Z-matrix of the N, CA and C atoms (Angstrom, degrees):
N
C 1 1.435
C 2 1.523 1 109.38
N 3 1.324 2 116.17 1 137.21
C 4 1.455 3 121.96 2 -177.14
C 5 1.524 4 110.46 3 -83.48
N 6 1.306 5 115.85 4 126.89
C 7 1.462 6 121.56 5 177.43
C 8 1.527 7 108.24 6 -104.13
N 9 1.318 8 116.77 7 120.51
C 10 1.457 9 121.33 8 179.55
C 11 1.517 10 108.32 9 -87.98
N 12 1.318 11 115.11 10 117.02
C 13 1.458 12 120.03 11 -177.21
C 14 1.519 13 112.14 12 -110.51
N 15 1.306 14 114.64 13 -172.90
C 16 1.455 15 121.61 14 -177.87
C 17 1.523 16 111.40 15 -62.24
N 18 1.319 17 116.75 16 -37.80
C 19 1.465 18 119.36 17 -177.48
C 20 1.529 19 112.18 18 -64.53
N 21 1.324 20 117.81 19 -30.09
C 22 1.460 21 120.43 20 176.56
C 23 1.526 22 111.17 21 -66.66
N 24 1.331 23 116.59 22 -43.36
C 25 1.458 24 120.29 23 177.61
C 26 1.525 25 110.85 24 -64.63
N 27 1.322 26 117.02 25 -41.08
C 28 1.457 27 120.85 26 179.44
C 29 1.523 28 111.28 27 -65.28
N 30 1.330 29 117.01 28 -35.94
C 31 1.459 30 121.09 29 178.27
C 32 1.528 31 110.92 30 -65.61
N 33 1.332 32 116.97 31 -45.08
C 34 1.468 33 120.79 32 178.60
C 35 1.529 34 110.16 33 -64.52
N 36 1.330 35 116.89 34 -41.26
C 37 1.463 36 120.50 35 179.00
C 38 1.526 37 110.82 36 -65.01
N 39 1.327 38 117.45 37 -38.01
C 40 1.462 39 120.45 38 178.54
C 41 1.528 40 111.02 39 -66.07
N 42 1.319 41 117.18 40 -38.97
C 43 1.468 42 120.09 41 177.62
C 44 1.521 43 110.13 42 -65.85
N 45 1.346 44 117.68 43 -44.96
C 46 1.465 45 120.59 44 178.30
C 47 1.522 46 111.24 45 -61.75
N 48 1.328 47 116.87 46 -42.81
C 49 1.456 48 120.57 47 179.39
C 50 1.527 49 110.71 48 -63.29
N 51 1.322 50 116.75 49 -42.60
C 52 1.468 51 120.29 50 179.54
C 53 1.520 52 111.65 51 -64.12
N 54 1.327 53 117.17 52 -43.58
C 55 1.461 54 120.22 53 177.87
C 56 1.524 55 111.41 54 -64.23
N 57 1.327 56 117.09 55 -39.80
C 58 1.454 57 120.39 56 177.76
C 59 1.518 58 112.01 57 -65.24
N 60 1.322 59 116.74 58 -43.91
C 61 1.458 60 120.64 59 178.33
C 62 1.523 61 110.92 60 -63.85
N 63 1.320 62 117.09 61 -39.79
C 64 1.462 63 121.20 62 176.55
C 65 1.530 64 110.39 63 -61.81
N 66 1.338 65 116.64 64 -41.90
C 67 1.456 66 120.68 65 178.71
C 68 1.520 67 112.78 66 -66.45
N 69 1.326 68 117.04 67 -35.40
C 70 1.462 69 120.34 68 179.11
C 71 1.529 70 110.88 69 -70.57
N 72 1.317 71 116.66 70 -41.85
C 73 1.466 72 120.52 71 -174.01
C 74 1.523 73 112.51 72 -77.08
N 75 1.327 74 117.58 73 -40.18
C 76 1.460 75 119.48 74 -169.34
C 77 1.518 76 115.02 75 -95.42
N 78 1.306 77 119.32 76 -18.77
C 79 1.460 78 120.60 77 -174.98
C 80 1.516 79 111.30 78 -88.74
N 81 1.343 80 114.96 79 144.92
C 82 1.454 81 121.01 80 176.98
C 83 1.520 82 111.37 81 -102.36
N 84 1.317 83 117.63 82 -17.37
C 85 1.457 84 121.71 83 -179.88
C 86 1.527 85 108.88 84 -79.54
N 87 1.326 86 116.39 85 130.68
C 88 1.464 87 120.56 86 -175.76
C 89 1.527 88 111.78 87 -63.42
N 90 1.316 89 117.83 88 -34.87
C 91 1.469 90 120.73 89 179.21
C 92 1.530 91 110.36 90 -65.30
N 93 1.312 92 116.90 91 -40.23
C 94 1.470 93 119.52 92 178.85
C 95 1.533 94 111.61 93 -68.09
N 96 1.321 95 117.19 94 -34.29
C 97 1.463 96 120.52 95 175.72
C 98 1.527 97 109.84 96 -64.72
N 99 1.330 98 117.13 97 -41.84
C 100 1.465 99 120.23 98 177.64
C 101 1.529 100 111.61 99 -64.02
N 102 1.328 101 116.72 100 -36.99
C 103 1.471 102 119.69 101 176.54
C 104 1.527 103 110.62 102 -64.82
N 105 1.336 104 116.92 103 -36.93
C 106 1.461 105 120.60 104 176.20
C 107 1.519 106 111.98 105 -63.96
N 108 1.333 107 116.36 106 -39.74
C 109 1.467 108 120.18 107 177.14
C 110 1.527 109 110.55 108 -63.46
N 111 1.318 110 116.68 109 -39.65
C 112 1.472 111 120.27 110 178.03
C 113 1.533 112 111.18 111 -63.89
N 114 1.323 113 117.25 112 -37.91
C 115 1.474 114 119.78 113 177.24
C 116 1.529 115 111.12 114 -64.26
N 117 1.318 116 116.68 115 -40.57
C 118 1.464 117 120.36 116 178.72
C 119 1.531 118 110.41 117 -63.91
N 120 1.334 119 116.69 118 -42.36
C 121 1.464 120 119.59 119 178.58
C 122 1.533 121 111.46 120 -65.76
N 123 1.331 122 117.55 121 -36.92
C 124 1.467 123 120.03 122 177.07
C 125 1.532 124 111.50 123 -67.05
N 126 1.323 125 117.13 124 -35.27
C 127 1.463 126 119.81 125 175.72
C 128 1.527 127 110.42 126 -63.82
N 129 1.320 128 116.50 127 -40.14
C 130 1.467 129 119.66 128 176.97
C 131 1.523 130 110.72 129 -64.35
N 132 1.329 131 117.13 130 -39.20
C 133 1.468 132 120.25 131 177.90
C 134 1.523 133 111.55 132 -61.85
N 135 1.315 134 116.90 133 -42.43
C 136 1.465 135 120.03 134 179.03
C 137 1.519 136 109.86 135 -61.41
N 138 1.334 137 116.81 136 -40.89
C 139 1.468 138 119.60 137 178.46
C 140 1.519 139 111.86 138 -64.99
N 141 1.335 140 117.17 139 -43.64
C 142 1.464 141 120.06 140 178.80
C 143 1.526 142 111.44 141 -58.66
N 144 1.324 143 115.97 142 -47.79
C 145 1.464 144 119.88 143 -176.96
C 146 1.533 145 110.92 144 -69.25
N 147 1.326 146 117.51 145 -39.86
C 148 1.465 147 120.26 146 -179.34
C 149 1.526 148 111.39 147 -65.50
N 150 1.325 149 116.83 148 -45.44
C 151 1.465 150 118.75 149 179.64
C 152 1.521 151 111.46 150 -68.48
N 153 1.325 152 116.57 151 -31.98
C 154 1.456 153 119.67 152 175.96
C 155 1.526 154 111.00 153 -65.52
N 156 1.324 155 116.06 154 -39.90
C 157 1.475 156 120.94 155 -177.77
C 158 1.523 157 111.84 156 -73.24
N 159 1.330 158 116.15 157 -48.67
C 160 1.455 159 119.55 158 -173.62
C 161 1.529 160 113.14 159 -88.61
N 162 1.321 161 117.63 160 -12.46
C 163 1.457 162 120.33 161 179.26
C 164 1.511 163 112.73 162 -99.36
N 165 1.337 164 116.72 163 1.19
C 166 1.461 165 122.16 164 -179.57
C 167 1.529 166 112.06 165 54.45
N 168 1.336 167 115.51 166 47.63
C 169 1.459 168 121.26 167 178.69
C 170 1.517 169 112.59 168 -96.53
N 171 1.289 170 118.35 169 8.39
C 172 1.462 171 121.03 170 -179.84
C 173 1.520 172 111.10 171 80.19
N 174 1.319 173 115.18 172 -141.23
C 175 1.463 174 120.23 173 -176.85
C 176 1.527 175 113.01 174 -96.84
N 177 1.312 176 117.97 175 11.28
C 178 1.466 177 120.94 176 -177.56
C 179 1.512 178 113.21 177 -59.89
N 180 1.325 179 118.15 178 -43.61
C 181 1.462 180 121.50 179 -179.52
C 182 1.514 181 112.43 180 -66.44
N 183 1.339 182 116.66 181 -39.88
C 184 1.463 183 119.86 182 178.94
C 185 1.525 184 111.11 183 -66.61
N 186 1.321 185 117.73 184 -38.08
C 187 1.460 186 120.85 185 179.95
C 188 1.529 187 110.24 186 -67.60
N 189 1.324 188 117.37 187 -42.83
C 190 1.463 189 120.22 188 177.51
C 191 1.527 190 110.04 189 -64.52
N 192 1.342 191 117.52 190 -40.02
C 193 1.461 192 120.77 191 177.80
C 194 1.529 193 110.93 192 -62.66
N 195 1.317 194 117.03 193 -37.38
C 196 1.460 195 120.42 194 176.77
C 197 1.523 196 110.89 195 -63.51
N 198 1.329 197 117.26 196 -41.98
C 199 1.462 198 120.37 197 176.66
C 200 1.525 199 111.30 198 -64.13
N 201 1.327 200 117.67 199 -37.95
C 202 1.469 201 120.79 200 178.10
C 203 1.526 202 110.18 201 -66.07
N 204 1.325 203 118.06 202 -38.31
C 205 1.465 204 120.96 203 177.38
C 206 1.525 205 110.42 204 -64.04
N 207 1.335 206 117.47 205 -42.24
C 208 1.464 207 121.12 206 177.81
C 209 1.530 208 109.87 207 -64.01
N 210 1.326 209 117.14 208 -42.93
C 211 1.452 210 121.36 209 177.87
C 212 1.518 211 111.17 210 -62.31
N 213 1.332 212 117.61 211 -41.12
C 214 1.462 213 121.55 212 179.99
C 215 1.527 214 111.42 213 -65.97
N 216 1.318 215 117.14 214 -37.27
C 217 1.464 216 119.95 215 178.29
C 218 1.526 217 110.66 216 -66.90
N 219 1.316 218 117.02 217 -43.06
C 220 1.460 219 120.18 218 177.97
C 221 1.523 220 111.22 219 -65.63
N 222 1.318 221 116.31 220 -41.24
C 223 1.465 222 121.00 221 178.14
C 224 1.508 223 111.20 222 -62.96
N 225 1.316 224 117.45 223 -41.26
C 226 1.465 225 120.49 224 -179.80
C 227 1.521 226 111.12 225 -66.46
N 228 1.319 227 117.90 226 -40.27
C 229 1.465 228 120.51 227 179.86
C 230 1.521 229 111.26 228 -65.98
N 231 1.320 230 117.61 229 -45.68
C 232 1.464 231 120.86 230 -179.24
C 233 1.525 232 110.64 231 -69.00
N 234 1.316 233 117.15 232 -42.46
C 235 1.461 234 120.33 233 -179.81
C 236 1.524 235 111.30 234 -65.50
N 237 1.314 236 117.49 235 -38.77
C 238 1.457 237 119.78 236 178.06
C 239 1.519 238 110.89 237 -65.85
N 240 1.325 239 118.00 238 -37.90
C 241 1.460 240 120.75 239 176.01
C 242 1.529 241 110.94 240 -63.73
N 243 1.325 242 116.64 241 -40.66
C 244 1.470 243 120.34 242 177.97
C 245 1.515 244 110.46 243 -65.30
N 246 1.337 245 117.09 244 -43.96
C 247 1.469 246 120.72 245 -179.60
C 248 1.525 247 110.70 246 -63.40
N 249 1.329 248 117.95 247 -40.86
C 250 1.459 249 120.00 248 178.10
C 251 1.523 250 111.51 249 -65.20
N 252 1.319 251 117.25 250 -38.29
C 253 1.457 252 120.77 251 177.33
C 254 1.527 253 111.31 252 -66.67
N 255 1.325 254 117.23 253 -41.44
C 256 1.463 255 121.34 254 177.29
C 257 1.524 256 110.22 255 -64.58
N 258 1.323 257 117.11 256 -39.86
C 259 1.465 258 119.96 257 178.99
C 260 1.527 259 110.62 258 -65.37
N 261 1.332 260 116.62 259 -39.33
C 262 1.462 261 120.20 260 179.52
C 263 1.524 262 110.53 261 -65.39
N 264 1.333 263 117.13 262 -35.12
C 265 1.458 264 120.91 263 -178.28
C 266 1.527 265 112.67 264 -80.52
N 267 1.334 266 117.22 265 -46.74
C 268 1.464 267 121.43 266 -172.74
C 269 1.520 268 114.12 267 -105.72
N 270 1.322 269 119.39 268 -7.11
C 271 1.467 270 125.68 269 -175.97
C 272 1.527 271 110.50 270 53.05
N 273 1.328 272 115.48 271 38.82
C 274 1.455 273 121.00 272 179.58
C 275 1.529 274 107.54 273 -164.21
N 276 1.325 275 116.82 274 142.32
C 277 1.463 276 121.00 275 174.98
C 278 1.523 277 111.40 276 -117.81
N 279 1.327 278 115.88 277 23.26
C 280 1.454 279 120.72 278 176.90
C 281 1.522 280 108.64 279 -73.18
N 282 1.319 281 117.08 280 123.92
C 283 1.459 282 121.96 281 -175.21
C 284 1.523 283 111.35 282 -63.72
N 285 1.327 284 118.20 283 -33.82
C 286 1.459 285 120.97 284 -179.04
C 287 1.528 286 112.34 285 -69.70
N 288 1.312 287 117.33 286 -28.84
C 289 1.464 288 120.20 287 -176.50
C 290 1.525 289 113.11 288 -95.24
N 291 1.307 290 118.71 289 0.09
C 292 1.453 291 121.73 290 -179.07
C 293 1.526 292 111.53 291 -86.81
N 294 1.328 293 117.79 292 1.22
C 295 1.455 294 119.89 293 179.89
C 296 1.529 295 111.59 294 -67.67
N 297 1.335 296 118.62 295 -2.92
C 298 1.459 297 122.06 296 175.64
C 299 1.524 298 111.64 297 -72.91
N 300 1.325 299 119.05 298 -4.47
C 301 1.465 300 121.83 299 179.68
C 302 1.529 301 111.29 300 -66.79
N 303 1.321 302 117.28 301 -21.54
C 304 1.463 303 120.54 302 -179.81
C 305 1.528 304 111.22 303 -68.07
N 306 1.305 305 116.52 304 -27.87
C 307 1.479 306 121.04 305 -173.89
C 308 1.493 307 113.05 306 -84.14
């Protein structure tokens, strides 16, 4: 029988974090960058919950993960509104070409 331990959760979180970081660094589309940020936050949530479960810390990890989920939802709503406004103004959501906002 397979026993799922802390190292399995850490491995999945490391893969999610790596994919999110790759998406943040390599993508030029603002929506894809936001998706990468969401992957990084989900990796942090997995770590919080795993350490809470296997470290016998009570419900502290789950409560922090809940706050991170609320923060991610608010961030996604505000960021999507900004991206839609930028698209309406510049007809492009390419992160490299949005540097015209300074002018």
